C-alpha positions as CSV (number, residue, x, y, z in Angstrom):
1,M,47.1,38.8,76.9
2,A,46.6,39.1,72.9
3,Y,43.9,41.1,71.3
4,V,40.8,39.1,69.9
5,I,38.4,39.4,66.7
6,A,35.0,38.5,67.7
7,Q,31.8,38.1,66.2
8,P,31.0,41.5,64.5
9,C,33.7,40.8,62.0
10,I,32.1,37.7,60.6
11,G,31.1,38.5,57.0
12,E,32.7,42.0,57.3
13,K,36.6,41.5,57.0
14,D,37.2,45.1,56.8
15,T,41.1,45.2,56.6
16,A,41.9,48.6,58.0
17,C,43.4,46.6,61.2
18,V,45.8,45.0,59.0
19,T,47.3,48.2,57.6
20,V,48.3,49.4,61.1
21,C,49.4,46.4,62.8
22,P,53.1,46.5,63.1
23,V,53.8,43.1,63.5
24,D,51.7,41.5,60.7
25,C,49.8,39.3,63.1
26,I,46.2,39.8,61.4
27,H,45.1,37.4,58.8
28,P,44.1,36.4,56.4
29,T,45.2,39.6,54.2
30,K,43.6,40.7,50.9
31,S,46.5,39.2,49.2
32,E,46.4,35.8,50.6
33,E,44.6,33.1,48.9
34,S,42.6,32.0,52.0
35,F,41.0,35.6,52.3
36,E,38.0,34.8,50.0
37,A,37.0,31.8,51.8
38,A,37.8,33.3,55.4
39,E,34.5,33.8,57.4
40,M,36.4,36.8,59.2
41,L,40.0,37.9,60.2
42,Y,41.8,36.5,63.0
43,I,45.0,37.6,65.5
44,D,47.6,35.4,66.1
45,P,47.9,35.3,70.1
46,A,51.4,34.3,69.7
47,S,52.9,37.2,67.6
48,C,50.5,40.0,68.8
49,I,52.4,42.6,71.0
50,D,49.2,44.0,72.6
51,C,49.8,47.6,71.0
52,G,46.1,48.2,70.5
53,L,46.6,49.9,67.2
54,C,44.0,47.8,65.6
55,V,40.9,48.4,68.0
56,D,40.3,52.1,66.9
57,E,40.7,51.1,63.1
58,C,38.0,48.4,63.2
59,P,34.8,50.1,61.8
60,V,32.6,47.5,63.4
61,K,34.2,47.6,66.8
62,A,35.2,43.6,66.9
63,I,38.6,43.9,68.3
64,F,38.9,43.3,72.4
65,P,41.8,42.9,74.4
66,Q,41.4,39.1,75.5
67,E,40.4,40.0,78.9
68,D,37.8,42.6,78.1
69,L,36.3,40.4,75.6
70,P,32.5,39.9,76.3
71,A,31.5,36.6,77.7
72,E,29.2,35.7,74.8
73,W,32.1,35.6,72.6
74,A,34.7,34.1,74.8
75,E,35.0,31.1,72.1
76,F,36.4,33.4,69.8
77,I,39.8,33.5,71.8
78,G,40.0,29.9,70.6
79,R,38.9,30.6,67.1
80,N,41.8,33.3,66.8
81,A,44.2,30.8,67.9
82,D,43.2,27.6,66.0
83,Y,43.2,29.7,62.6
84,F,46.9,30.0,63.1
85,K,47.4,26.3,63.8
86,T,46.0,25.2,60.2
87,V,48.0,28.1,58.3
């Protein structure tokens, strides 16, 4: 199961999680053209290795293992995956 970035990231886009990700699965990064327009950051479920390093780095506590994602944020599983279908 991959990690999921949820609602607390909307409007925040703190990139501390990007820095610690060993497989570069969190996007957009500040160097990408799409960063400014993006509502939040997203984790690619296909490339996430479930290391969990991003969780403690997130200052707004927006990252969860998919199985621990609060039910009210279940839609973010699809939102994270869908982001990578368009890039």
